[in-house]
C-alpha distance (Angstrom), angle and dihedral (degrees) to the residues before:
residue distance angle dihedral
M1 . . .
Q2 3.78 . .
R3 3.78 118.9 .
R4 3.80 95.7 -112.4
E5 3.81 92.1 49.8
F6 3.80 90.9 47.7
N7 3.79 92.3 50.9
Q8 3.81 89.8 50.2
L9 3.81 90.8 48.3
L10 3.81 90.9 54.3
N11 3.80 90.7 47.1
D12 3.80 90.5 50.5
I13 3.80 90.6 52.2
L14 3.81 99.2 42.4
K15 3.84 102.0 28.7
P16 3.83 98.2 -148.9
H17 3.81 91.3 -178.5
L18 3.80 89.4 73.5
I19 3.81 96.5 68.5
K20 3.80 136.5 42.3
D21 3.80 111.7 -123.5
F22 3.80 142.7 -172.8
C23 3.81 95.5 -120.9
P24 3.80 140.4 26.7
N25 3.79 113.4 -79.2
G26 3.79 119.5 -145.9
L27 3.79 128.3 22.4
Q28 3.81 109.3 14.7
V29 3.81 102.5 164.7
E30 3.80 120.7 25.5
G31 3.80 120.4 -132.7
K32 3.80 135.6 155.7
N33 3.79 119.1 -13.8
E34 3.81 99.3 -127.2
I35 3.80 117.1 65.7
K36 3.79 124.0 -165.4
T37 3.82 107.8 130.1
I38 3.81 117.8 57.6
I39 3.79 133.6 -176.6
T40 3.80 115.8 -156.6
G41 3.79 126.8 -163.6
V42 3.78 143.3 144.2
T43 3.81 99.9 -102.5
A44 3.81 134.4 20.9
S45 3.80 92.1 -123.3
Q46 3.78 124.0 157.5
A47 3.80 88.9 -105.6
L48 3.81 91.8 57.1
I49 3.81 91.8 45.5
D50 3.81 90.5 50.5
A51 3.80 90.0 50.6
A52 3.81 90.3 51.2
I53 3.80 90.5 50.4
E54 3.81 90.6 50.4
K55 3.81 90.4 51.8
N56 3.82 92.2 45.5
A57 3.80 90.9 -123.9
D58 3.79 123.5 -177.1
A59 3.80 94.4 -149.1
I60 3.78 144.7 11.2
L61 3.81 119.2 -144.1
V62 3.81 117.5 -165.0
H63 3.79 144.8 163.4
H64 3.82 94.3 -136.3
G65 3.79 110.0 45.9
F66 3.81 132.7 154.8
F67 3.82 140.8 -67.5
W68 3.79 102.4 49.0
K69 3.77 122.1 -173.3
G70 3.80 109.3 -94.6
E71 3.80 96.9 15.5
S72 3.80 121.8 127.9
Q73 3.81 108.7 -83.4
P74 3.84 103.0 -150.4
I75 3.80 112.7 99.6
T76 3.79 97.4 -130.1
G77 3.80 138.2 127.1
M78 3.80 115.4 -4.0
K79 3.81 93.2 4.7
K80 3.81 91.6 51.1
R81 3.81 92.3 49.9
R82 3.79 92.9 50.1
I83 3.80 95.6 46.5
S84 3.82 92.3 42.6
A85 3.80 90.2 54.5
L86 3.80 91.4 51.3
L87 3.80 93.7 47.6
A88 3.81 94.6 44.0
N89 3.79 90.3 54.4
D90 3.82 96.3 38.3
I91 3.82 92.4 -122.4
N92 3.80 120.7 158.2
L93 3.80 118.7 -134.8
F94 3.80 119.1 -151.0
G95 3.80 121.3 -178.3
Y96 3.81 131.5 -174.9
H97 3.78 119.3 -179.2
L98 3.83 121.6 167.3
P99 3.83 93.8 10.5
L100 3.80 87.3 61.4
D101 3.81 91.8 47.6
I102 3.79 95.7 54.8
H103 3.82 104.5 36.4
P104 3.83 105.1 128.0
S105 3.81 96.8 -131.2
I106 3.82 112.3 15.5
G107 3.81 97.2 26.4
N108 3.80 123.4 115.7
N109 3.81 93.2 -108.9
A110 3.80 93.3 48.0
Q111 3.79 94.3 46.1
L112 3.80 94.0 47.1
A113 3.80 90.6 47.8
N114 3.81 91.0 52.8
L115 3.79 91.9 50.2
L116 3.80 93.9 49.9
G117 3.79 99.3 41.5
I118 3.80 97.1 -106.7
E119 3.79 120.5 148.3
I120 3.81 107.9 -149.3
E121 3.80 112.8 -143.2
T122 3.81 106.0 173.3
G123 3.78 145.6 -32.8
L124 3.79 120.5 -63.2
E125 3.81 91.9 -141.3
P126 3.82 121.2 65.5
T127 3.81 91.4 -116.5
T128 3.79 135.3 100.0
N129 3.81 93.9 -113.7
S130 3.79 104.3 34.9
V131 3.80 113.5 -176.2
A132 3.82 90.8 -152.2
M133 3.80 122.2 55.2
K134 3.79 136.9 -160.4
G135 3.77 136.0 -154.4
R136 3.80 143.0 117.3
L137 3.76 140.2 -67.9
K138 3.79 107.5 -108.7
T139 3.80 86.8 -140.2
P140 3.82 113.6 28.8
L141 3.82 112.6 -124.8
T142 3.76 136.8 -176.7
G143 3.78 115.9 -108.7
S144 3.80 91.2 -103.3
E145 3.80 92.3 48.9
F146 3.79 91.0 50.4
A147 3.82 91.4 48.3
N148 3.80 89.1 53.0
K149 3.80 90.6 49.9
I150 3.81 91.2 51.7
A151 3.80 90.6 50.4
S152 3.80 91.9 48.9
V153 3.80 96.1 47.2
L154 3.82 100.6 38.2
H155 3.82 96.3 33.8
R156 3.79 94.1 -128.3
E157 3.78 134.4 90.2
P158 3.81 112.2 -109.5
L159 3.78 123.2 -134.3
C160 3.79 104.0 -117.5
S161 3.77 142.3 -168.1
I162 3.79 105.0 -170.0
V163 3.79 109.1 -177.1
R164 3.79 103.7 154.2
D165 3.82 129.8 78.0
E166 3.80 94.6 -158.3
K167 3.80 124.4 86.2
I168 3.79 117.6 -93.2
Q169 3.77 111.9 -107.1
T170 3.81 105.6 154.4
I171 3.79 119.7 44.2
A172 3.80 139.1 173.9
L173 3.79 124.5 -155.4
C174 3.78 143.5 -174.5
T175 3.79 120.6 174.4
G176 3.80 121.2 -133.3
G177 3.79 121.1 10.7
G178 3.78 97.9 -5.4
Q179 3.80 100.2 127.2
G180 3.81 91.6 121.3
Y181 3.80 90.9 72.0
I182 3.81 93.2 68.3
D183 3.81 91.9 92.0
L184 3.80 92.2 53.3
A185 3.80 89.7 49.8
A186 3.81 90.5 49.8
E187 3.80 91.7 49.3
Q188 3.80 88.5 57.1
G189 3.80 92.9 52.0
I190 3.80 95.1 -113.6
D191 3.81 117.1 164.9
A192 3.81 99.3 -136.6
Y193 3.77 143.4 8.7
L194 3.82 125.9 -148.8
T195 3.80 126.4 -167.2
G196 3.79 140.9 137.6
E197 3.80 104.4 -101.5
A198 3.79 141.4 29.7
S199 3.79 131.9 -147.2
E200 3.80 125.3 -155.7
Q201 3.79 92.5 -100.6
T202 3.81 93.9 48.0
I203 3.79 93.7 78.9
H204 3.79 91.5 51.7
S205 3.81 89.2 50.9
S206 3.79 89.4 53.0
R207 3.79 94.8 48.2
E208 3.78 97.4 43.2
Q209 3.81 96.2 43.8
N210 3.81 97.2 40.9
I211 3.79 96.9 -122.1
D212 3.81 123.4 136.4
F213 3.80 112.3 -123.8
F214 3.80 131.9 -157.6
A215 3.82 127.0 -175.9
A216 3.79 106.1 -169.6
G217 3.82 99.5 175.9
H218 3.80 132.0 -75.9
H219 3.79 92.7 -119.3
A220 3.80 95.5 37.8
T221 3.81 94.0 53.2
E222 3.81 93.3 47.1
R223 3.80 101.9 49.3
Y224 3.75 95.2 88.9
G225 3.80 106.4 59.2
V226 3.79 97.1 58.6
K227 3.81 89.4 40.4
A228 3.81 90.7 54.3
L229 3.81 90.9 46.3
G230 3.79 90.2 53.2
E231 3.79 91.4 49.2
L232 3.80 90.0 51.6
L233 3.82 91.0 50.7
A234 3.80 90.9 50.6
K235 3.80 96.0 45.3
D236 3.80 100.5 41.3
Y237 3.81 102.6 29.5
G238 3.81 106.2 26.8
F239 3.80 100.0 -117.3
E240 3.80 120.4 153.2
V241 3.80 101.5 -120.2
T242 3.80 130.0 -179.4
F243 3.80 122.7 -175.9
I244 3.81 112.6 -148.3
D245 3.79 118.1 -165.9
I246 3.81 109.9 -152.6
D247 3.79 100.0 -165.5
N248 3.79 117.7 -121.6
P249 3.83 122.2 174.1
V250 3.83 93.3 -153.9
């Protein structure tokens, strides 16, 4: 498939025009025109780029790409090395951030919910395209039981603030760095909140508002959207897709 068609296909699937973001979504670095072999991953790190070069990929598709709002604009140092490697090897870079978080089936939130037995009911925010979601555990669990399930499924121990004795029934979630939504979840009387990261004040919010909190890792909670997108591209459109997980403890 030609690059322009591929970019349009991704836009048709993820609909980036529906949500305001902190970075450009879609083609970020232009490479060869014909795309057949794709590497997917969470972040366009040098390690992922090197892996794509080794596999002679035509394109890289990630959740965390380049050119973030507020970042330093000069293309120097680490940024120069990454972009130079892409250009020298004629590899396209495509990145989709919030559109890949909120997609109702292959998005990060949806995929994480499926893995952890969460039934998403609606958005946590009073907007059409809420970044955070809320729903219920299909099987109610105590905070400790849910923490053990997270560790088993995601292969990393979550940071937890378990303040309730009762089983978790209602839960809100936002993959990645969504710790700021805990207060909104607490305001709505939700039993627990799940995200990727924690800030210092997050634990106080949990304790003082009686809401269980779980930080399961920014990287760990956002592996599954781009992986699912790649699987869809392979199954429905015949691309050769390889997901590469560059480990990150954060």
